[in-house]
Structures are given as structure tokens and as C-alpha cells.
C-alpha positions in Angstrom: 103.4 68.5 104.5 100.0 67.0 104.2 98.1 66.7 100.8 95.4 68.9 102.3 97.9 71.6 103.1 99.5 71.4 99.7 96.1 71.7 98.0 95.3 74.8 100.1 98.6 76.5 99.1 98.0 75.6 95.5 94.5 77.0 95.5 95.7 80.2 97.2 98.5 80.7 94.6 96.0 80.1 91.7 93.6 82.7 93.3 96.5 85.2 93.7 97.5 84.7 90.1 94.0 85.3 88.8 93.7 88.3 91.1 97.0 89.7 89.8 96.0 89.2 86.2 92.7 91.0 86.7 94.3 93.9 88.6 96.9 94.5 85.9 94.1 95.2 83.4 92.4 97.6 85.8 93.1 101.2 86.5 92.8 101.1 90.3 93.0 104.9 90.5 89.7 105.4 88.7 86.5 104.7 90.8 84.4 106.1 93.6 84.0 106.0 97.3 81.6 103.3 98.6 80.0 103.3 102.1 81.3 100.2 103.9 80.2 99.4 107.5 83.3 97.2 108.0 85.5 100.2 108.0 87.7 101.7 109.5 90.5 99.0 109.4 91.7 100.1 112.9 90.7 102.2 115.9 92.7 105.5 115.9 92.3 105.7 119.7 94.4 102.5 120.0 97.2 103.7 117.7 100.2 105.3 119.4 101.8 106.7 116.2 99.3 109.5 115.1 100.3 113.2 115.4 97.9 115.0 117.7 96.5 117.2 114.8 95.5 114.2 112.7 93.8 112.1 115.3 90.4 113.6 114.6 88.3 111.3 116.8 90.6 112.0 119.8 90.4 115.7 119.0 86.6 115.6 119.3 85.2 115.1 115.8 81.6 114.0 116.3 80.7 112.5 113.0 82.2 109.2 111.8 80.9 108.9 108.3 84.3 109.8 106.9 85.7 106.6 108.5 83.1 104.4 106.7 84.2 104.7 103.1 86.4 102.5 101.0 87.9 103.2 97.6 86.2 101.1 94.9 87.9 101.0 91.4 85.4 101.0 88.5 86.5 97.8 86.8 87.8 95.6 89.6 87.9 94.9 93.4 90.9 95.6 95.6 92.2 92.8 97.8 91.4 93.4 101.5 94.4 94.8 103.2 96.2 92.2 105.3 98.9 93.7 107.5 100.1 90.4 108.8 100.5 89.1 105.3 102.5 92.2 104.3 104.8 91.8 107.3 105.3 88.1 106.5 105.9 88.6 102.8 108.4 91.4 103.5 110.1 89.8 106.5 113.6 91.2 106.8 112.8 94.2 104.6 112.6 97.9 105.2 110.2 100.5 103.8 110.9 104.2 103.7 108.6 107.2 103.0 110.6 110.3 102.0 108.8 113.6 101.5 106.7 116.3 103.2 103.9 116.1 105.8 101.6 114.3 103.3 104.2 111.5 103.2 104.2 111.5 107.0 100.3 111.3 106.8 100.7 108.0 104.8 103.4 106.7 107.1 101.2 107.2 110.2 98.3 105.4 108.5 100.5 102.4 107.5 102.0 102.3 111.0 98.5 102.0 112.5 97.3 99.5 110.0 100.3 97.2 110.7 100.0 97.6 114.5 96.3 96.7 114.4 97.1 93.7 112.3 99.5 92.2 114.8 98.4 93.8 118.1 100.3 91.3 120.3 103.6 91.6 118.4 106.2 93.8 120.1 107.5 96.9 118.3 110.1 99.6 118.8 109.3 103.2 117.9 111.7 106.2 117.7 110.7 109.7 116.6 112.9 112.7 116.1 112.1 116.1 114.4 112.7 114.8 110.9 112.6 111.0 111.2 110.2 108.4 112.5 111.1 104.7 112.7 108.8 101.8 113.6 110.1 98.3 113.7 108.5 94.9 114.3 111.4 92.6 115.6 109.3 89.4 115.1 109.2 90.1 111.4 112.5 92.0 111.1 110.5 94.7 109.4 111.0 98.4 109.6 109.0 101.3 108.2 110.5 104.8 108.3 109.4 108.3 107.5 112.1 110.8 106.5 111.1 114.4 106.2 112.5 115.9 103.0 109.8 118.1 101.4 111.8 119.3 98.3 114.0 116.2 97.8 116.7 118.5 96.4 118.8 120.7 98.7 117.7 123.8 100.6 120.8 125.6 102.0 121.2 128.8 104.0 123.9 130.9 102.5 125.1 134.5 102.6 122.5 135.4 99.9 119.7 133.8 101.9 117.8 130.5 101.7 118.8 128.9 98.4 116.8 126.0 96.8 119.3 124.2 94.7 117.3 122.5 91.9 120.2 120.4 90.6 121.7 119.3 93.9 121.1 116.3 96.1 123.2 115.7 99.2 121.0 113.7 101.6 120.7 110.5 99.6 122.8 108.1 101.6 119.7 107.3 103.8 117.8 106.2 100.6 120.3 103.5 99.7 119.8 99.9 100.7 116.0 100.4 101.3 113.8 97.7 99.9 110.7 99.8 99.2 111.0 103.6 98.7 107.9 105.8 98.6 108.8 109.4 97.6 106.7 112.5 97.7 107.2 116.2 96.8 104.7 118.8 95.7 103.0 121.0 98.2 106.0 123.0 99.3 106.6 124.0 95.7 103.4 125.9 95.4 103.9 128.0 98.5 104.2 131.8 98.0 104.5 134.8 100.2 105.1 134.1 103.9 104.7 130.4 103.4 107.5 130.2 100.9 110.6 128.7 102.6 113.3 129.8 100.1 114.6 133.2 98.8 116.3 132.0 95.7 116.4 129.2 93.2 119.7 128.0 92.0 120.6 126.0 88.9 124.3 125.5 88.3 126.1 128.7 89.5 123.1 130.9 88.6 120.7 132.3 91.2 117.1 133.2 90.3 115.1 135.4 92.6 112.0 134.1 90.9 111.1 131.3 88.5 107.9 129.6 87.5 107.3 127.2 90.3 106.3 124.3 88.1 109.4 124.9 86.0 111.5 124.7 89.1 109.6 121.6 90.3 110.3 119.9 86.9 114.0 120.6 87.2 114.1 119.3 90.8 112.1 116.2 90.0 114.4 115.5 87.0 117.4 115.8 89.4 115.8 113.3 91.7 114.9 111.0 88.8 118.4 111.0 87.4 119.7 110.0 90.9 117.2 107.1 91.1 118.2 106.0 87.6 121.9 106.0 88.5 121.8 104.6 92.0 118.8 102.3 92.5 118.9 98.6 91.4 115.3 97.6 90.4 116.1 94.0 91.3 116.7 95.1 94.9 114.5 98.1 95.5 110.9 98.9 94.5 110.3 102.7 94.0 107.0 104.5 94.3 106.1 108.1 93.9 103.1 109.4 95.9 101.0 111.5 93.6 99.5 114.9 94.4 97.1 115.0 97.3 94.1 117.3 96.9 93.2 120.3 99.1 89.7 121.6 99.7 89.9 125.3 100.7 87.3 126.6 98.2 83.8 125.1 97.8 83.6 126.5 94.2 86.3 123.9 93.3 83.7 121.1 93.7 80.7 123.1 92.5 79.5 124.4 95.9 80.3 128.1 95.6 78.4 128.9 98.9 80.7 126.5 100.8 83.8 128.2 102.2 86.1 125.3 102.8 86.2 121.7 104.1 84.8 122.6 107.6 81.6 120.7 108.3 81.9 118.4 105.4 80.8 114.9 106.3 80.5 112.9 103.1 82.6 112.5 99.9 81.6 113.6 96.4 79.5 110.6 95.3 80.7 110.7 91.7 83.7 109.1 90.0 84.8 112.5 88.4 85.8 115.8 90.0 84.3 119.0 88.7 87.3 121.1 89.6 90.6 121.7 87.8 93.5 119.3 87.8 96.8 120.3 89.4 99.6 121.6 87.3 102.1 119.3 89.1 100.3 116.2 87.8 101.6 116.6 84.3 105.1 117.4 85.6 105.2 114.2 87.7 103.9 112.0 84.9 106.3 113.5 82.4 109.3 113.0 84.6 108.4 109.4 85.6 107.7 108.5 81.9 111.3 109.5 81.0 113.0 107.4 83.6 114.8 104.2 82.9 114.1 102.9 86.4 110.5 101.5 86.8 108.9 103.9 89.3 105.3 103.2 90.3 103.0 106.3 90.5 100.6 106.1 93.5 98.1 108.3 91.7 96.0 109.5 94.6 94.8 112.8 93.1 91.3 111.9 92.0 90.4 109.8 95.0 91.5 112.6 97.3 89.7 115.3 95.3 86.5 113.4 96.0 87.1 113.4 99.8 86.3 117.0 100.8 85.1 115.4 104.1 88.4 113.8 105.2 90.4 116.7 106.5 91.0 117.8 110.2 89.6 121.3 109.3 89.6 123.1 112.7 89.5 120.0 114.8 93.2 120.0 115.5 93.8 123.5 116.9 90.5 125.4 116.8 92.4 128.2 115.1 94.0 127.4 111.8 92.0 125.7 109.1 93.6 122.5 107.8 92.0 121.3 104.5 95.2 119.8 103.1 96.2 117.0 105.6 94.0 114.0 106.4 92.4 112.5 109.5 94.0 109.2 110.6 92.2 106.8 110.5 90.7 108.0 107.1 91.6 108.7 103.5 95.4 107.7 103.7 94.4 104.2 104.6 93.1 103.9 101.0 96.6 105.0 99.8 98.1 102.1 101.7 95.5 99.7 100.4 96.5 100.7 96.9 100.2 100.4 97.8 99.5 96.9 99.1 97.7 96.0 95.9 100.6 97.3 93.8 103.1 95.3 95.9 101.0 92.1 95.4 101.2 92.8 91.6 105.0 92.7 91.9 
């Protein structure tokens, strides 16, 4: 190896060290959205992994402002996402997203970001009803989405659909994964016809009703206990995707005359959100703080609250209003930029 090459490697390692030190002293989840003409990172029309309802450009969205914003922390700069670098650094590894459709939203974004970074690299892609698997053989790298919206068990029994808050039975697929990114929240706040269970169960006792955040806390604690008992932090890095915001009522962001996210083209230009925080945030932070396993919170709540413009709205179907999921390309790309930053810190 030439002296010039050694010098370049040394300078890069020094730069990476200084960057890491600065990032560790910075809250990367506090900041604002900055217009950046160099965005988006990829062309959604060239990405084969996006669900039809989330490919907003393909579905006819006319404005493209929502694609041109990047997340800017208040006290530091994020490293530019480098998909080829991620694939090389994690060669031979596998990532897995486990959760609901917001977890799938992030998986699709990362799949597109990686594909765009190595467009000439071959890949294999397999999708079933509850599982999506993308592999890059050149890098021996796999990233999987596993649908599991509650994390704990939902079982159909004689009494009806029973949500077992202290039971986990589908955990074998979580073992042996190098990077796990879990998510669970939105299904817990469903009521009425959207509710997908009839009873809660703790131990042998059935409950027709229970405070949903109390149930969420019990379930997350069950998940946390499993992680603490079964995951080796020297082998597996664990993340928890925080709560993603919804924008169904303009009054939440101080625009009471605005009905929902439809027609929104720009983010809130502040670094604070005028609306209320979500009850689940405190539950997540409490559970994670009591774990022995170091779990990294991907705290996306504020940055998504500020993005009233990033949803598919009626673009997907023309009928139902979607102000909870996100266009791809779009806001979830920032989640993966933050994930990339956190992985660099490790």
C-alpha cells in the first residue's frame, strides 16, 4: 500500500473520529427542515420496491417541494447518506425491520436508497403478505421487513380475537439478525371498527377493555424483557422506531381552517410543533430506559410532526384519506439518514 493511500485512510479515520465526537454531543432529533435542491436522494420512478399507494410521483402528485427538504439538527450537521458505504461496512450482515406499516414505510425507503447507491449491483427481491426480503449478493447483505404490528401475540380463540399482552411466540425470526429496528404504536390507538382485537389478556385473565396506553406499556415491557434475555449486544444492534406523526386535523398545527394533510406542500418552518405530544412517547421512553440491553431510540416524532406535507393524502386511491403514511421518496429517507448516522456512531 502506497504512502499516499495510507495518508488518505488516516485522514479519513481522523475525520470520522471528529465527526463521531461532535455527533455524540448533538441531539440529532432536534432541528428543522431545510430546503435543499440536491434532494431527493433517489428517483422513486426508478425504484421497484415501493408500494403503489406510497409512490406519490407515480400516482400523479404534481408538486415536488416535499422531496426537496432535508432534516437539519440544530447543533450539528448529519453526514451525507452513503448507501455503498453502508453496504461495504456491513458486508455479510442482515438488517430487519419488525413492525407495522410505518416500519414497512422505512424499509421501502432504505431499499430504494441502497438500490440507487449501487444501481449496477445485482439484487434478489422476494415479497409475501407479511415479509419482504431484499438482498445484494455482491455485499452479502440483506434487509428484511417483517410485519408484526403489536410485537406481542394476537390469537383467534373461542372468545374472539385475543391480544395477549404478556406472550411472544414469533421471535425465532428475530434471532441471529445483526441490526434489528422494531416499531409498534399505531395499531394500539385504534378504536371502533379499526380495532383488530376483542379482548386483552394478561396471564389467565381476559379484559374486554383496558386503557390502551396501559396495554401498550405491558406489551412493550414483554418485548423489552425478551430483548434483554435473548439479544447479545456484542452481536446485535437494536433500534426502536419512535412514533410517527399523523396530520388529520389542521388545528393540531394551528391552522383550524385546514381539514387535513390534503393540499399541503411545505413543512412547518419552525423547530417546534404547536400541537400536543403523543401519549405513547412517554411509554416508549420509560420502557427503553428500564432495559439492560442498550436500545437506540430513533426519535422521529418531532421531525414527522413538522411534515404535514409529506403524506399521500388522496393521491393513492382517490377515496380514502391517508395522512399517516409517507410518500416514498420523502420523509422516511430522513429516518434512514438518522439510522445511518447512529450506525456510524457505533
